[in-house]
N, C-alpha and C positions, 0 to 999 in steps of 0.2 A: 759671352755676348754674341759671338759669331754664330754659335749653334742655335741660339734663340732666334736670331734673324732668319736663319735657314728654315727653322721649323715653322715660323709664321708665314714665310714665303710659300712653303710647300702647302700649308693649309689653305692659303688664299687661292693658289692655282687649282687645287682640288675642288674647292667650292665653285670656282668659275667654270670648270669643266662640267660639273654636275648640273649647274644652272643652265648652261648652253644646251646640254643634251636634253634636259627636260623641256626646254622651249622648242627644240626641233621636233620632239615627239608630239608635242601639243599641236604644232603647226602642220604636221604631215597627215593628220586624220581629219577628214571632213565627213560628217554624218548627213546622208541624204535620205530623208524619210518622206514617204508618200502614203496618204491615207485613202483607202478604197472604201466607198460607201456601198453596201450591199442591201438590197431590199428583201424583207421577209414578210410573208403574208399569205392570204388565201386567194387561190385562183379558181374561178367558177366559170363553167361554160356548158355547151351543149354539143351534141353530135348533129351537125348540119346535114350529113349524109342521110340520116334517118328521116329528117324533115323533108328533104327533097324526094326520097323514095316514097314517103307517105303521100305526097302530092301527085306523083306520077304513076304509082303502081296500085291498081285496084285491089290486089290480093294482099296488101301490106299496109299496116299503120303502126307507128311507134314513135317514141321520143326517149331521150336520155339526158340526164343532168350529170356532169362530171366535174371533178374538182381535185385540187392537190394543195398541200401545205408544205412549205419549205422548212426542213429541220436543220440542215447544215448547208454548206456551200454547194454540195453535190447531191444530197439525199432529200427526197420528197416522199411523203405519204400521200396516197392517191386512192380515189374511190369513184365508182360509177353507179348510178341508180336509174332504172328505166322500166318501160313497159312496152310490150310488143304483141301484135296480133298478126299471124301469118297463115294464109291458106296455101297448102301444098297439094298439088294434084298429080297423080301418076296414072298409068294405064288402068290400074285396078283399084285405086284408093284415092279418096279426097278427104283431107282432114284440116281442121283449123286449130292452131295453138294460140292460146291467149293467156298471158300472165305477166308477172313482174320479176325483176332480178336485181341483185346487188353484187358488186364486186369491190374488193378492197385489197390493197397491197402497197408496194413501194416502187419508186422510180429512181434511177441513178443517172445523173447527167454526165455523159462521157465527153462533152464538148467544153473546151476552154475558151471562155468569152474574152473579147476585148474589153477595155474599160467602159463601164456604163452600159454594157449589153447583157441581156438575159435570155439568149436563145438556148435551145436544148437539142441535143442528139442523145437520146436516152434509151435505156433498156430497163426492164423490170419484170415483175410478176404480179398476178392477181389470184385470189381465191374467190370463186363465184358461186352463187346460190340462186336458184330460180324456183318459184312456186307457180304452177300453171295448170291449165285444163286443156283437154283435147276433145274436140267435137268431130266425130266421124260423120262427114256429110253424106258420103255414098261409098259403096264398095261393090266389086264385081267378083263373082266366083268363077275361076277359070275352069272351063270344061274342055277336055281333050277331044271329045266327040262333038265338034261344033256343027257338023253337017246335018245331024238329025235333031239335035237339041240346042236351042240358043243359050247363051251364057246368062246366068242369073245375076241381076243387078238390084241392089237395095238402095233406094234414094231417101230413106227415112233417117234424118239426123239423130245422133245420140251423143250426149255429152258425158265425159268422164273427168271428174274433178279430183283434187287432192294429190296431184302429181308433183314431183320435185326432182331436182338434179343438182349435184355439186360437182365442180370441176376446178382444175388448176390451169392457168394460162400464162404463157410467156409473151412478153410484149416488147416491141422495138418501134421507135418513132422519132419524130422531130416536132419541135414547136418553135415558131419564129415570131418575134415581136415586130408587127408591122407599123404600129404607132405606139406611143407610150402606154404601157400596161395592157395593150390589146394583142392577143396571140391567135394565130391560126396553126393548125397541126394536122398531122397524118400519122397513123400508126397501123401496124399489122400484128395479128394475134394468132398464136398457135395454142390450141386447147386440148386438154385430155380430161375425160370424165373420171371422177373419183367414185361416185355412187349415183344410182338412178332409181327412182320409184316409178316404174313404168307399168303399162298394161300387159295383160297376158295374151290377149287375142290380136293386138297389133302394136307395133312400136311407134314411138314418137318420131315423126319426120322432121320436126322443127322444135327447138327448145329456146324460149326467150332468153337472150343474153348469150347463149351458147351458139345459136344460129343453126344452120342445117346439119343434120346427122347423116353419116355416110354408111349405109348398109351394115348396121349393127356395130360399126366400129366405135372405138373410144376416142378418136381424134377428130378435131374440127378446126376450122380456120375462120378468121374474121378480120375486119378492118373498120376504120372509122375516120371521118373528117371532122375536125373539131374547131370551134371558135370559142375563145374564153377571155375573161377579163381578170386581171390581177388586182387585188385590193391590198395595197401595202399597209401592214399593221405596225411595223416598226423597222428600224434600220440598224445595221451593225457596221461599225467602222473597223477596218483591218489595216494596221500600220505596218509597213515593210521598210526596214532600214538597211542601208547599204553603205559600207565604209570604203572609202577610196583613199589611197595613199598619194599624196602630192609632194613631190620633191622640188624644193626651191633651189634654183641655181644661184650660187653666191659668187660674187666676183672676188 
């Protein structure tokens, strides 16, 4: 009888210890979950720098439509489509380039936003293609003996069509949301030509989309000022949970 009582007492004490321990573990964990709503959609805009230059520069006219689509939290696919006409004049040659271009690639947002912000500090790349024509407005043949014979100048325009260029460019820039879904941006571009279909008798001084060429070099630079509007198509919620241990003081 004495052993039976001891056995029952031991089982009861063990049960009490397990119950108390389970209650303490349940009370020491508090799950704090916050859900972040992120917008996904299409952002469409234009290069306001080209519009301003068209209004102020008699030798230039052009426009560009640009856009991007958010794939993940940091990654965007992006593209630009435009048309340019630019007259370039040097001491011995004046030519006008006229054509269209398209660029496509990706952007990666390196900036960590605060809650409900969608600003970007990004880098990326583009593959560009341009189809254009060159009009030789005038040219001058350099004559070393300028004292006895004047230099020969031809002012008869001649157009050469069917030209093209393909290039790769690296891009870095910023986009800031000034009001809900409206963004202004600035970017800089470093370009390198991949292939050119050019003329034999004179080289293109300007390629639409690639911009100015530098003395037969393969490299070029560019920049743009953009304004764009984001059209939210859907939203994704991301829940983050954090466990905190709380120790209760017992008297």
